[in-house]
N, C-alpha and C positions, 0 to 999 in steps of 0.2 A: 344672354346666350346668342351665339352667332346667327346671323341671318344671311350669310354670304355663301352657303353651300352651293355646289354646282347643280344645275338644273336636273342632271341625271340622277340626283339623290332621290330614291323612292321613299318619300316621307310616310311615316305611320299614318294610318287612316284617321287617327284621332287628331292629327294635325290639320285636317280639312273639315272637321266637324266641331264648330264652336260650341254647340250645345253640349257635346260630350266632354270637351276640354276647352274652356274659354281662352286659356293661355295659348293653346296650340302646341302640340307635341312636335318636336323637331327630330325625333329619333328615326333612324333608318329602319325599314321593314326587315324583319327576319325572313330569311330565305323560305319561299313557299307560303308565306303568310302576308297579311296586309297590315299587321301591327308591328310595332317595335317590341323588344323584349320586355319592356316595362308594362306594356298594355296587352300582351298576349293573355288569353284565358289560361287558367291554371293548368288545365289538361294539356293544352298545346305547348305551354312552356315546359312542362315536365317531359313531354315527348321530344321537344327540341334539345333539351339538356341531356336527355338520355342518349341521344344520337351523337353527342360529342365524345371525342377520344383525346388523350394527351397528344399535344402537338398539332391539334386542329387549328385551322385559320378561322378567325371570327371577325365580324364587322358589326359593331354596335355604335356607330357614330351618332352623336346627338342624343343618345339615350340617357334617361335619368335613372341613376342607380341608387337604390336604398342599400343599406349595409347587408340585409338578408339576401337581396337579389344578387349582389356581387359575390357573396360567399357561395351561393348556389352555383353561379357560373364557374367560379374557380374550382369548386369541388368537382364539377363535371370534367374539368381539364387536369385533374390531379394525376400525377404519374406515380403509380404504385412503387416503382423502383426507388424513387427519391422521397416520396411523401410530400412533394411540392408541385404546384401547377406548372405545366409546360404548354406554351402557346406557340402556334405558328405565326402567320401574319395576324397581328392584333391591332384593330383600328378602334380607338375610342375618341377620335377627334370630336371636339365640341360636346362631349358628354358631360353630364353633371353628376357628381358624386355627393349625395346629400349628407352623408356622414363619413366616418373613417373609411378610406379606400386602402385596403391592406393587400399589397402584392409582394410581401416579403418572401424572399427565396424563390420567386417565380423565375422561370427561364423563358425568354422571348427568343424563339429560334430564328425568326425573321424580323421584318420591320415591325416596330411598335409605335403607333401613332396616338399621341395624347394632345395634339395641337389644339389650342383654344379650349381645352377642357377646363371645367370649373370644379375644384376640390374644396367643398365647403367644410369638410372636417379635416382630419389629418390624412396625409398622403404618405404611405409607408411602402417604400421599395427597397428596404434593407436587404442586403445580400442577393438582390435580384441580378440576373445576367441578361444583358442585351446583346445578342449575337449579330443583330442587324442594326439599321439606323433607329435611333431612339428620338422621336420628335415630341418635344414639349413646348414648342414655340407658341407664344401668346397664351399659354396656360395660366390660370390663376389659382394660387394656393392660399386659401383663407386662413389656414392654421399651419401647424408645423409640417414640414416636408422632410422625410427621412430617406436618404439614398446611401446611407452608410454601408460600406463593404460591397456596394454594387459594382458590377463590372460592365463597362461599355466597350465592346469589341469593334464597333463601327462608330460613325459620327453620332454625337449627342447634341441635339439641337434644343437650345433653351432661349432662342431669340425672342425678346419681348415678353418673356415669362415674368409673372409678378408673384412674389412671395410676400405675403402680408405678415407672416410670422418668421420663425427661424427655418433655415434650409440646411439640412445636414447631409454632407457628402463625405463624412469621415471615413478614411481608409478606402474610398472608392478608387477604382482603377479605370482611367480613361486612356484607351490605347491609341485611337485615331481621331481624337477630338481636336480638330484644328481651330474651331471656334467654340467658345463657351460664353453665350450671351450675344448681344447686350441683354441684361436682365436687371430687374429691380427687386430689391429685398429690403423690407422695412426693419428686419431684425438682424440676426446673425447668419452669415453664410459660412458654414464650417466645412473647410476642405482639409482639416488636419489629418495627416497620415495618408492623404490621397497620392496617387502616382499618375504622372503624365508622361506617356511614352513617346509622344510625337510633338512636333512644333505646335504651339497653341497660343491663341490670343484670348485672354479673359477680359471681358468688358462688363463691369458691374457698377450699378448705383446701389450702394449697400451701406447700412449703418456700421457694421463691423464684419471684417473678413478675417477669419482665423485659418492660417496656413501653417500651423506648427507641424514640424516633422514631415512636411510634404516633400516629395521627390520629383525633380524635374529632369527627365532624361534627354531632353532636347531643348532647343531655344524656346523662349516664352516671353510674351509681353503681357503685362497686367496693367490695364487702364481702368482707373477707378474714379468715382465721385462719391462724396459724402462720407467716405469710409475711414474707419480706424482699422489698421491692418497689423496683424501679429504674424511675423515670419520666424519665430524662435525655432532654431535647430532644423530649419529647412535645408535641403541639399540641392545645390545647383550644379549640374554637370556641364552646362553650357551657358552662354550669356543669357541673363534674365533682366528685364527692365520692369520697374514699378514706376508708374507715372500717374499724375493727376490729370484728368481730362477737364479742360476749362469749360466746355460747352456740353449740352446734352448729347448722348450718343445718337448716331444716325443709323436707322435700320436699313436692311437691304433694299427696301422699296423707296428709300430716300426720306422717309418721315422720321421725325425725332422720337426718341424713346420717351414715353409718358412717365413723368416723375411726380405725379400729383399725390402720391402717398407720402411724400416728404413735405412738411410745412415750408412755406416760402422763407421763413426765418432761419432755416437750417443752412449751415455753411457747407457748400459743395466741395470744400477743400479736403485733402487726404492727409491723415495723420498716421505715422508709424509708431506702434507701441513697443515693438521689440525686434531686434536682430541678433539676439544672443545665440551663440552656437552656430552661426552661419559662416560659411566660407565666402567672403565678399569678393573673391578674385574675379568673379564673373557678374557681379551685381552692379546695376546702374539705377540710380534714384533720380527722378526728375520732378521738380516742382512740388516737393513734399514737405510737410510740417514735421520736423524732427524734435520738437520741443520736449516730448515725453518719451522719446525712443531710448531703449536700454541697449547699450553697445557692449557691455562687459562680456567677454567670452567670444566675441566675434574674431575670427581669424582672417589674416590677409586684409585687414581693414585699411592698410595703406594703399591697396589697389582698388578700393571703392571709388566709383565714378559718380560725382554729383553734378547733375545738369540742371539748368534753369535756376529757379529761385527756391532752393532748399533752405529752410529756416531752422535755427537752433534756439534753444532757450537762452535767456540772458541773466546776468547777475542783477540782484536787486538794486535799484537806484537810490539816490539821496544819501545824506549824511545821517548817521545814527549816533545821537549824542547821549542817549540814556544808558550809557555803559562806559566803563573806563578800561583802556583808553577808547576814545571815540573812534569810529571806523566808517570809512566810506569805500564802497565798491564801485570802481569805474566800470563803464559799460563795456561788456565783452560777451562773446558767445560762450556758453557753458553747456555741459551735458546735464541731462536730467539727473544722472546718478550723483553728480557733484551737489546738486540741490538736495538730494536725499541725505547725503553724507553730512553736509553742513547743517541741515535742519536737525540732525541727531545730536549735534555737539551741544554741550552745556553752554548757556549764554548765547545761543544762536540768535541773530537779529531777525527781525521780521522781513519777509520777502523770500527767504529760502523755503522752497516747497517740500514738505515731507513726503515720503513715499515708502514703498516696500523694498527698495533697493538695499542690498547688503554690502555693496562695493565700497572700499575705502581708498585712500591715496595710493597704496601699493598697486591696486588693480587699475585705478584710473589713469595713472601716469603713462603706461604704455598705450592706453586707448587714445589719450590726447596726442601722444607722439605719432601714432599711426595716422590719425586724422589730419594732423599737421602736414605730414608728407603727402597725403591725398590732395590737400588744398594746394600745396606747393607744385605738385605735378600738374594740377589744373590751372596754374598761373594765377591763383587767387591769393596773393600775398597777405592782404589784410586779414582774411579769414585764417590763413596759416599762422599769423601773428597771434591771434586770439587763442588758438589751440596750443601754441608754444607757451603763452602765459599760463594756460591751464596746466600744462605739463610741469612747468617750473613750480607752480603752486602746490601740486600734488607731491613733487619731490621734496619741497620745503616742509610739508606736513607729514611726510612718511616717517615711520618709526625705525627704518632700517639703515638710516644714514648716520655717519659720525656727527658728533656735536659740532666739530669744527666746520664741516661742510654745511651743516644747517645754519651756523652763524654766518658763513660767507653768503649763502643764498638769501638769508634774511637781509643782510646789508645790500645785496644786489637789488632785492625787491624794494627796500626802503628808499634807496637813492634814485632809482630810475624805473621801477616796475619791470625789472628784468630786461632793461634796454628797450622798453616799449612805451614808456610813459614820458614823453618829452616835457610835459608841464612839471612833472615831479623833479626831473633832473635840472630843469631851468630854475625851479624854486630853490633847490639846494645850492645851485651855482650862485644865485642871488644872495642867499644867506652867507655862503662862504666869502663872497666878495665883500659884503658889508662887514663881516667880522674881520676880514683882513684890513680893511680901511680903518676900522676902529682901533685895532691893535697897533697898526703902524703909526697912527696919530698919537696913540698913548705911549708907545714904547719904542717904535722902530725908527722914526725919523730923528735925525740929530738935532740938537738944540740950534746950532747955526751951521752954515756951510763951512767946513774946515778950510782955513787959508793955507796956501802953499808958501813955503819959505825956501830960500836958496842960500846956502852957506858954502864958503870956499876960502882958499888962501891964494895970495898974490906973491909969487917968488920975488925975492929982493932984487935979483938981477934981471928981472923981466922974464919973458918966456911964456909958456903955456899956463893958462889959468884954469883951475879945476873947481867946479861948483857941485854941491850935493843939494838936490831939490827934494824936499820932504813935505809931508802933509800931516797936520794935526789929526789925532784920532777923533772920530765923531763923539761928541759929548751927549750923554743921556739928557733927554729933554726935561726942563723944569718949567714951572709957571703954567700959564694957560696953553694947553697943548691942542685944543680943539678950535683952531682958527681956520679961516677960509684958505689961507695959503697952504697950511699943513694938509688940509683936506685935498687940495688940488694935487699936491705931491703924492699923497697916499693913493689917490685914485689912479694916478699915472703908473705907480708901481703895480697896483692890482690889475689894471687892464693889460699891462705888459705880461704879467704872470699868466693870465688866462690864455694868451697865445704863446706861452712858453718863451718869453723874451726877457732879458735883463733890462731893468729900467735905467741903470746908470746913476741912480740917486744915492746920496750918502746916507747910509743906514747904520744904526747902532748894531751891536752884536745881536741883541734880541731881534732887531729888524731884519738882520740877515737871515736868521732862522725862520722868521715869519714869512719872508719872501720865498725861501726855499720850499717851505711847506705849501705855500700858495701856488708856486709853479708846478707842483706835483698834483695837487688835488683839483684845482680848477680846470685845467685842460682835460682831465679825465671826465669831470662832470659835463663839460661842453661837448666832449666826444659822445657821451651817453645820450645827450639831448639830440645831437645830429643823427645818431644811430636810430633813436626812437622815431624821429620824423621820417627817416628813410623807410623803416619797416612798416609804417602806417600808410605811406602813399605810393610805394612802388607796386608795379603790376608785373 
């Protein structure tokens, strides 16, 4: 319990009598008495409560409340018109609530102070209305805290508040809360359905932040540590930033926010669970883990801004031999939903992570396309290349494309990984060149270099002599065709074909067609390899 109350605080008489209370009561004296509300004699307490009316101001700082004492106090402030408590200025700073503190549907007409209060049971403020400043700074909530449907018409202060269980602000309305936190929550901080009507900064060290269907009517910045955050179907009317905070939050007094409720082994990074149904046109993500993020259903995803080190899931590594045909997935960024889809397929290899996602290639192709554009706009070409690969993979596996187009995409994938895998294109180029050399040595090079012959007639009376120069047709090879000399000639033809040049070698009819085919296929493969290298290294 706090020991830093101002000297003007008139302590309960029990706080100065160790024999009566060895711990020392820190409660403030009730007006006209020398004891706090918890230590008043029964007759005096009844008289004090009887004098209260709805809307009265109360000051019970430092008081220890049992459940029955709090019920008696709130009953004395009950408004007959609404059937719920109505309080004026209400000060409960540094108070201790030994069991459940139930303020549901209460109306705080003026300032409500719960700073440094200790809630040892549940704290229930469901449907409460705070018309003045609501102070919960440095309060400690040992059990669940419920602020669902509460309305905060002025500032809501939760700086340095500690929630050891879940904190529920579901469907709460925060009208002028420019700061929310920094606070610590060891469980779930539920803001689903909440409305923020003014610019606000949320600073939370929390295990899970749920912001489904929240509505942000002004700019907002959400800075987090340790958190997994779910923003499914949230509505952003103005720019909103979700960022990971690398260091502990700093309070207004310059001291770091205590995070000792988190074990040291916990990762302070921030993970996004879902952005489904979000309009990402005003959304900025910074330094977040997107390995498990669900993107299907997000609109204007191409306008999403990714800052810092935002990381995505990757394809499973290594070669998988225990299947036919063997398969190897090269390293690339992939969406969690592709993991879920591939894990659902029969014969799926190990490494694809199963999940609850329902999306298939038809849904994932436009998601990859939009993310590719977002990366391109951010001048992150290697990242854009990975998402282009994912887009093409989803198109190739989709059920709505003609068989001819699927065959073309399959060939494009097999030859060069959609123009992104230089090693694949170079390997095929090497195979094509080797095959060309073998075929030329076996069938394409002539047996011998054809000799030129000149024939003509000499007129009897002298005069002009006419010669016809001819060349024998190349003869098909016989005997040993795989000699060093023939290999050198075949290599010369093949290398010239790669750069789309004629070699000038004497070829058989079969060799002519082999060279023509080589001059078409091998430059294409070389071009695909160059394209792949460019796509991986350009910025």
